[in-house]
DRENTOR-82602 format. One record per residue (C-alpha): residue number from 1; residue in one letter; x, y, z. Coordinates in Angstrom, 3 decimals. Example, Ala and Ser with C-alpha at 12.3 -4.5 7.8 and 13.67 -1.06 7.14 Angstrom:
residues 2
<node n="1" res="A" x="12.300" y="-4.500" z="7.800"/>
<node n="2" res="S" x="13.670" y="-1.060" z="7.140"/>
end
This chain:
residues 245
<node n="1" res="M" x="0.000" y="0.000" z="0.000"/>
<node n="2" res="G" x="3.041" y="2.192" z="-0.125"/>
<node n="3" res="T" x="2.719" y="3.694" z="3.346"/>
<node n="4" res="V" x="3.662" y="3.217" z="7.001"/>
<node n="5" res="F" x="1.225" y="1.919" z="9.611"/>
<node n="6" res="S" x="1.483" y="2.580" z="13.344"/>
<node n="7" res="F" x="-0.495" y="1.196" z="16.275"/>
<node n="8" res="D" x="-1.429" y="2.472" z="19.729"/>
<node n="9" res="V" x="-3.202" y="-0.232" z="21.723"/>
<node n="10" res="R" x="-4.477" y="0.047" z="25.316"/>
<node n="11" res="G" x="-5.918" y="-2.431" z="27.814"/>
<node n="12" res="G" x="-7.059" y="-6.015" z="27.465"/>
<node n="13" res="D" x="-5.312" y="-9.288" z="28.192"/>
<node n="14" res="P" x="-1.688" y="-8.788" z="27.060"/>
<node n="15" res="G" x="-1.378" y="-12.223" z="25.460"/>
<node n="16" res="A" x="-4.648" y="-12.007" z="23.528"/>
<node n="17" res="V" x="-4.017" y="-8.448" z="22.422"/>
<node n="18" res="R" x="-0.457" y="-9.243" z="21.311"/>
<node n="19" res="A" x="-1.699" y="-12.175" z="19.241"/>
<node n="20" res="A" x="-4.367" y="-9.974" z="17.661"/>
<node n="21" res="L" x="-1.796" y="-7.267" z="16.921"/>
<node n="22" res="D" x="0.455" y="-9.809" z="15.211"/>
<node n="23" res="D" x="-2.543" y="-11.054" z="13.225"/>
<node n="24" res="A" x="-3.462" y="-7.491" z="12.247"/>
<node n="25" res="V" x="0.060" y="-6.765" z="11.011"/>
<node n="26" res="A" x="0.083" y="-10.008" z="9.030"/>
<node n="27" res="G" x="-3.269" y="-8.990" z="7.549"/>
<node n="28" res="L" x="-1.846" y="-5.662" z="6.387"/>
<node n="29" res="R" x="1.082" y="-7.409" z="4.737"/>
<node n="30" res="R" x="-1.267" y="-9.854" z="3.078"/>
<node n="31" res="A" x="-3.475" y="-7.002" z="1.820"/>
<node n="32" res="D" x="-0.435" y="-5.355" z="0.278"/>
<node n="33" res="A" x="0.521" y="-8.594" z="-1.471"/>
<node n="34" res="V" x="-3.027" y="-9.133" z="-2.765"/>
<node n="35" res="F" x="-3.970" y="-5.593" z="-3.785"/>
<node n="36" res="S" x="-0.686" y="-3.986" z="-4.866"/>
<node n="37" res="T" x="-0.839" y="-2.561" z="-8.375"/>
<node n="38" res="Y" x="2.975" y="-2.429" z="-8.410"/>
<node n="39" res="R" x="3.428" y="-6.186" z="-8.044"/>
<node n="40" res="E" x="2.956" y="-8.069" z="-11.278"/>
<node n="41" res="D" x="2.045" y="-11.231" z="-9.377"/>
<node n="42" res="S" x="-0.567" y="-9.673" z="-7.059"/>
<node n="43" res="Q" x="-4.122" y="-10.917" z="-7.423"/>
<node n="44" res="V" x="-5.347" y="-7.453" z="-8.404"/>
<node n="45" res="S" x="-2.699" y="-7.128" z="-11.127"/>
<node n="46" res="R" x="-3.550" y="-10.566" z="-12.480"/>
<node n="47" res="L" x="-7.260" y="-9.760" z="-12.288"/>
<node n="48" res="A" x="-6.695" y="-6.512" z="-14.213"/>
<node n="49" res="R" x="-4.898" y="-8.467" z="-16.956"/>
<node n="50" res="G" x="-7.736" y="-10.974" z="-17.178"/>
<node n="51" res="E" x="-5.585" y="-13.906" z="-16.021"/>
<node n="52" res="I" x="-7.931" y="-14.801" z="-13.157"/>
<node n="53" res="T" x="-11.527" y="-14.083" z="-12.157"/>
<node n="54" res="V" x="-12.820" y="-12.482" z="-8.969"/>
<node n="55" res="G" x="-14.051" y="-15.921" z="-7.930"/>
<node n="56" res="E" x="-10.500" y="-17.248" z="-8.121"/>
<node n="57" res="C" x="-9.166" y="-14.481" z="-5.857"/>
<node n="58" res="D" x="-9.196" y="-14.360" z="-2.079"/>
<node n="59" res="A" x="-12.604" y="-13.447" z="-0.633"/>
<node n="60" res="E" x="-11.244" y="-10.042" z="0.404"/>
<node n="61" res="V" x="-10.963" y="-9.019" z="-3.250"/>
<node n="62" res="A" x="-14.693" y="-9.396" z="-3.847"/>
<node n="63" res="E" x="-15.347" y="-7.577" z="-0.557"/>
<node n="64" res="V" x="-13.182" y="-4.593" z="-1.501"/>
<node n="65" res="L" x="-14.536" y="-4.403" z="-5.038"/>
<node n="66" res="G" x="-18.071" y="-4.451" z="-3.646"/>
<node n="67" res="L" x="-17.275" y="-1.630" z="-1.236"/>
<node n="68" res="G" x="-15.605" y="0.303" z="-4.033"/>
<node n="69" res="A" x="-18.655" y="-0.051" z="-6.250"/>
<node n="70" res="E" x="-20.790" y="1.237" z="-3.375"/>
<node n="71" res="A" x="-18.440" y="4.215" z="-3.004"/>
<node n="72" res="E" x="-18.656" y="4.951" z="-6.737"/>
<node n="73" res="R" x="-22.457" y="5.069" z="-6.538"/>
<node n="74" res="A" x="-22.529" y="7.208" z="-3.391"/>
<node n="75" res="A" x="-19.978" y="9.647" z="-4.833"/>
<node n="76" res="G" x="-21.855" y="10.044" z="-8.083"/>
<node n="77" res="G" x="-18.852" y="8.953" z="-10.133"/>
<node n="78" res="W" x="-16.312" y="11.178" z="-8.342"/>
<node n="79" res="F" x="-14.673" y="8.094" z="-6.855"/>
<node n="80" res="S" x="-13.432" y="5.273" z="-9.058"/>
<node n="81" res="L" x="-11.950" y="1.781" z="-8.866"/>
<node n="82" res="R" x="-10.115" y="2.358" z="-12.132"/>
<node n="83" res="Y" x="-7.102" y="4.381" z="-13.177"/>
<node n="84" res="A" x="-6.292" y="4.997" z="-16.847"/>
<node n="85" res="G" x="-8.896" y="2.381" z="-17.750"/>
<node n="86" res="R" x="-7.300" y="-0.288" z="-15.548"/>
<node n="87" res="L" x="-8.632" y="-1.842" z="-12.348"/>
<node n="88" res="D" x="-7.052" y="-0.023" z="-9.400"/>
<node n="89" res="P" x="-8.745" y="-0.234" z="-5.966"/>
<node n="90" res="T" x="-5.941" y="1.749" z="-4.302"/>
<node n="91" res="G" x="-8.340" y="4.517" z="-3.272"/>
<node n="92" res="I" x="-10.246" y="2.248" z="-0.908"/>
<node n="93" res="V" x="-7.776" y="-0.454" z="0.127"/>
<node n="94" res="K" x="-5.714" y="1.533" z="2.652"/>
<node n="95" res="G" x="-8.694" y="2.764" z="4.670"/>
<node n="96" res="W" x="-10.363" y="-0.642" z="4.558"/>
<node n="97" res="A" x="-7.176" y="-2.441" z="5.642"/>
<node n="98" res="A" x="-6.447" y="-0.047" z="8.520"/>
<node n="99" res="E" x="-10.029" y="-0.242" z="9.774"/>
<node n="100" res="R" x="-10.017" y="-4.025" z="9.578"/>
<node n="101" res="A" x="-6.746" y="-4.168" z="11.533"/>
<node n="102" res="A" x="-8.158" y="-1.922" z="14.269"/>
<node n="103" res="R" x="-11.315" y="-3.998" z="14.610"/>
<node n="104" res="R" x="-9.343" y="-7.231" z="14.847"/>
<node n="105" res="I" x="-7.425" y="-5.862" z="17.823"/>
<node n="106" res="A" x="-10.512" y="-4.425" z="19.516"/>
<node n="107" res="A" x="-12.290" y="-7.766" z="19.130"/>
<node n="108" res="A" x="-9.490" y="-9.368" z="21.164"/>
<node n="109" res="G" x="-10.414" y="-7.231" z="24.161"/>
<node n="110" res="A" x="-8.351" y="-4.052" z="23.799"/>
<node n="111" res="S" x="-10.122" y="-1.095" z="25.389"/>
<node n="112" res="G" x="-8.527" y="1.454" z="23.088"/>
<node n="113" res="V" x="-7.111" y="1.087" z="19.573"/>
<node n="114" res="S" x="-5.587" y="3.608" z="17.207"/>
<node n="115" res="V" x="-4.330" y="2.494" z="13.797"/>
<node n="116" res="N" x="-2.662" y="5.141" z="11.660"/>
<node n="117" res="G" x="-2.095" y="4.375" z="7.989"/>
<node n="118" res="G" x="-0.126" y="7.146" z="6.338"/>
<node n="119" res="G" x="-1.884" y="9.844" z="8.366"/>
<node n="120" res="D" x="-5.396" y="8.401" z="8.109"/>
<node n="121" res="V" x="-6.555" y="7.061" z="11.457"/>
<node n="122" res="Q" x="-9.133" y="4.593" z="12.772"/>
<node n="123" res="L" x="-9.920" y="5.063" z="16.472"/>
<node n="124" res="L" x="-11.859" y="2.644" z="18.660"/>
<node n="125" res="G" x="-12.619" y="2.860" z="22.376"/>
<node n="126" res="A" x="-10.465" y="5.224" z="24.434"/>
<node n="127" res="P" x="-6.813" y="5.432" z="25.539"/>
<node n="128" res="E" x="-7.860" y="5.810" z="29.189"/>
<node n="129" res="P" x="-11.137" y="6.075" z="31.122"/>
<node n="130" res="D" x="-12.628" y="9.553" z="30.664"/>
<node n="131" res="R" x="-9.913" y="10.566" z="28.176"/>
<node n="132" res="P" x="-10.649" y="10.559" z="24.435"/>
<node n="133" res="W" x="-8.325" y="9.997" z="21.524"/>
<node n="134" res="R" x="-7.156" y="13.228" z="19.872"/>
<node n="135" res="V" x="-5.907" y="13.584" z="16.296"/>
<node n="136" res="G" x="-4.196" y="16.664" z="14.933"/>
<node n="137" res="V" x="-5.099" y="17.736" z="11.396"/>
<node n="138" res="S" x="-2.074" y="19.224" z="9.636"/>
<node n="139" res="D" x="-2.344" y="22.665" z="8.093"/>
<node n="140" res="P" x="-1.308" y="22.165" z="4.436"/>
<node n="141" res="L" x="-0.361" y="25.828" z="4.038"/>
<node n="142" res="R" x="1.719" y="26.062" z="7.221"/>
<node n="143" res="P" x="4.176" y="23.178" z="7.531"/>
<node n="144" res="G" x="4.316" y="21.954" z="11.108"/>
<node n="145" res="G" x="1.095" y="23.740" z="12.033"/>
<node n="146" res="L" x="-2.322" y="22.336" z="12.872"/>
<node n="147" res="A" x="-5.590" y="23.273" z="11.213"/>
<node n="148" res="A" x="-7.678" y="21.510" z="13.876"/>
<node n="149" res="V" x="-7.683" y="18.808" z="16.554"/>
<node n="150" res="V" x="-10.328" y="16.102" z="16.342"/>
<node n="151" res="S" x="-11.509" y="14.398" z="19.544"/>
<node n="152" res="T" x="-13.417" y="11.144" z="20.024"/>
<node n="153" res="A" x="-15.242" y="12.514" z="23.082"/>
<node n="154" res="G" x="-18.691" y="10.937" z="23.103"/>
<node n="155" res="A" x="-17.861" y="8.438" z="20.340"/>
<node n="156" res="R" x="-16.708" y="4.829" z="20.651"/>
<node n="157" res="E" x="-15.426" y="4.752" z="17.082"/>
<node n="158" res="L" x="-14.210" y="7.502" z="14.826"/>
<node n="159" res="A" x="-11.987" y="7.826" z="11.784"/>
<node n="160" res="V" x="-10.091" y="10.805" z="10.391"/>
<node n="161" res="A" x="-8.880" y="10.853" z="6.770"/>
<node n="162" res="T" x="-7.281" y="13.629" z="4.726"/>
<node n="163" res="S" x="-6.800" y="13.966" z="0.980"/>
<node n="164" res="G" x="-4.807" y="16.775" z="-0.578"/>
<node n="165" res="T" x="-1.693" y="17.907" z="-2.362"/>
<node n="166" res="A" x="0.596" y="18.847" z="0.543"/>
<node n="167" res="E" x="2.340" y="15.485" z="0.915"/>
<node n="168" res="R" x="2.142" y="13.843" z="-2.508"/>
<node n="169" res="G" x="1.447" y="16.666" z="-4.940"/>
<node n="170" res="A" x="-1.322" y="16.464" z="-7.555"/>
<node n="171" res="H" x="-1.940" y="12.715" z="-7.239"/>
<node n="172" res="I" x="-5.747" y="12.755" z="-7.008"/>
<node n="173" res="V" x="-7.349" y="12.026" z="-10.379"/>
<node n="174" res="D" x="-10.622" y="13.357" z="-11.750"/>
<node n="175" res="P" x="-12.415" y="10.106" z="-12.744"/>
<node n="176" res="R" x="-14.165" y="11.906" z="-15.597"/>
<node n="177" res="T" x="-10.961" y="12.956" z="-17.360"/>
<node n="178" res="G" x="-8.333" y="10.574" z="-16.021"/>
<node n="179" res="R" x="-6.133" y="13.584" z="-15.285"/>
<node n="180" res="P" x="-5.128" y="15.263" z="-12.002"/>
<node n="181" res="A" x="-8.150" y="16.948" z="-10.449"/>
<node n="182" res="R" x="-8.337" y="20.674" z="-11.184"/>
<node n="183" res="T" x="-9.624" y="21.994" z="-7.900"/>
<node n="184" res="D" x="-9.476" y="25.066" z="-5.683"/>
<node n="185" res="L" x="-8.751" y="22.895" z="-2.651"/>
<node n="186" res="V" x="-5.470" y="21.967" z="-0.985"/>
<node n="187" res="S" x="-6.956" y="19.506" z="1.514"/>
<node n="188" res="V" x="-10.143" y="17.800" z="2.646"/>
<node n="189" res="T" x="-10.361" y="16.074" z="6.020"/>
<node n="190" res="V" x="-13.346" y="13.823" z="6.688"/>
<node n="191" res="V" x="-14.438" y="12.600" z="10.115"/>
<node n="192" res="A" x="-16.710" y="9.540" z="10.145"/>
<node n="193" res="P" x="-17.149" y="6.316" z="12.150"/>
<node n="194" res="R" x="-15.394" y="4.119" z="9.562"/>
<node n="195" res="L" x="-12.066" y="4.805" z="7.885"/>
<node n="196" res="T" x="-13.124" y="2.814" z="4.822"/>
<node n="197" res="W" x="-15.637" y="5.525" z="3.982"/>
<node n="198" res="A" x="-13.838" y="8.551" z="5.435"/>
<node n="199" res="D" x="-10.899" y="7.914" z="3.092"/>
<node n="200" res="C" x="-13.144" y="7.510" z="0.030"/>
<node n="201" res="W" x="-15.224" y="10.588" z="0.834"/>
<node n="202" res="A" x="-12.156" y="12.781" z="1.353"/>
<node n="203" res="T" x="-10.815" y="11.791" z="-2.072"/>
<node n="204" res="A" x="-14.133" y="12.282" z="-3.851"/>
<node n="205" res="A" x="-14.801" y="15.649" z="-2.193"/>
<node n="206" res="F" x="-11.329" y="16.908" z="-3.088"/>
<node n="207" res="A" x="-11.895" y="16.074" z="-6.744"/>
<node n="208" res="R" x="-15.258" y="17.875" z="-6.694"/>
<node n="209" res="G" x="-13.828" y="21.169" z="-5.426"/>
<node n="210" res="A" x="-14.747" y="23.397" z="-2.500"/>
<node n="211" res="Q" x="-18.328" y="24.365" z="-3.303"/>
<node n="212" res="E" x="-19.609" y="21.069" z="-4.707"/>
<node n="213" res="G" x="-17.513" y="19.022" z="-2.298"/>
<node n="214" res="L" x="-18.861" y="20.761" z="0.786"/>
<node n="215" res="A" x="-22.461" y="20.511" z="-0.399"/>
<node n="216" res="W" x="-22.051" y="16.813" z="-1.134"/>
<node n="217" res="L" x="-20.387" y="16.089" z="2.220"/>
<node n="218" res="E" x="-23.250" y="17.869" z="4.008"/>
<node n="219" res="S" x="-25.631" y="15.376" z="2.386"/>
<node n="220" res="L" x="-23.816" y="12.313" z="3.736"/>
<node n="221" res="P" x="-24.996" y="10.710" z="6.978"/>
<node n="222" res="D" x="-22.443" y="10.378" z="9.798"/>
<node n="223" res="A" x="-19.776" y="12.394" z="7.965"/>
<node n="224" res="E" x="-18.311" y="15.775" z="8.837"/>
<node n="225" res="A" x="-15.464" y="17.596" z="7.135"/>
<node n="226" res="L" x="-12.968" y="20.433" z="7.067"/>
<node n="227" res="L" x="-11.927" y="21.835" z="3.684"/>
<node n="228" res="I" x="-9.030" y="24.237" z="3.072"/>
<node n="229" res="T" x="-8.768" y="26.161" z="-0.188"/>
<node n="230" res="A" x="-5.690" y="27.391" z="-1.981"/>
<node n="231" res="D" x="-6.728" y="30.887" z="-0.870"/>
<node n="232" res="D" x="-6.420" y="29.786" z="2.782"/>
<node n="233" res="E" x="-10.176" y="29.734" z="3.321"/>
<node n="234" res="V" x="-11.473" y="27.147" z="5.786"/>
<node n="235" res="R" x="-14.896" y="25.637" z="5.182"/>
<node n="236" res="C" x="-16.594" y="23.129" z="7.489"/>
<node n="237" res="T" x="-19.726" y="21.037" z="7.518"/>
<node n="238" res="R" x="-22.297" y="22.156" z="10.064"/>
<node n="239" res="G" x="-21.705" y="19.280" z="12.480"/>
<node n="240" res="L" x="-17.908" y="19.301" z="12.555"/>
<node n="241" res="A" x="-17.691" y="21.458" z="15.690"/>
<node n="242" res="A" x="-18.998" y="18.547" z="17.778"/>
<node n="243" res="H" x="-15.817" y="16.600" z="16.967"/>
<node n="244" res="L" x="-13.291" y="19.382" z="17.581"/>
<node n="245" res="D" x="-11.237" y="19.657" z="20.753"/>
end
């Protein structure tokens, strides 16, 4: 998946939680082997070339493709499972894999789990009783600065995902043209219960641009967002304040 994952795990039986953590890490490595578009022998690469069918792939492939198709419908075509006409589920795999890893660890009895995949975070439970998780949202126009701090106060699960140009340049593609999205935004951060969707929605909203992206995000249930334009204007969905520290 071309990124670094980090874990912060609290509570639970040490042996059970350690085993679940090891299993989660192995699952991330397996996801990379299955879904990588850079590996010629990955199942997704072979599927894209027509060498195998979805039915011949691991069950996770059908799951991810199904979720991706759902994201395409919800985003009105502003999210895609294809790049340059070729199957490429990269836009959904990282969020899905990080969320799945977090839930595996929580299911083993951990009272608090944070899984960070390249800056996109799935949070479950709490780090300590009466203390929420907090996630800083980087300011893309002020290196080292923060645009906001998101808190899980009042929520047992929350995800924070950001799409933009600050870290990787113009890498987000407009599905309609196949070219880098021409947008007035520099970043979109989405807060939602599940990282699978938060990551997809941030990407789709960025491609839409500030006005259309904000209006679309307002229409989504259980999703709030912070958008920053190239003119240093900050726009937020109406319910975002409830998640800010």
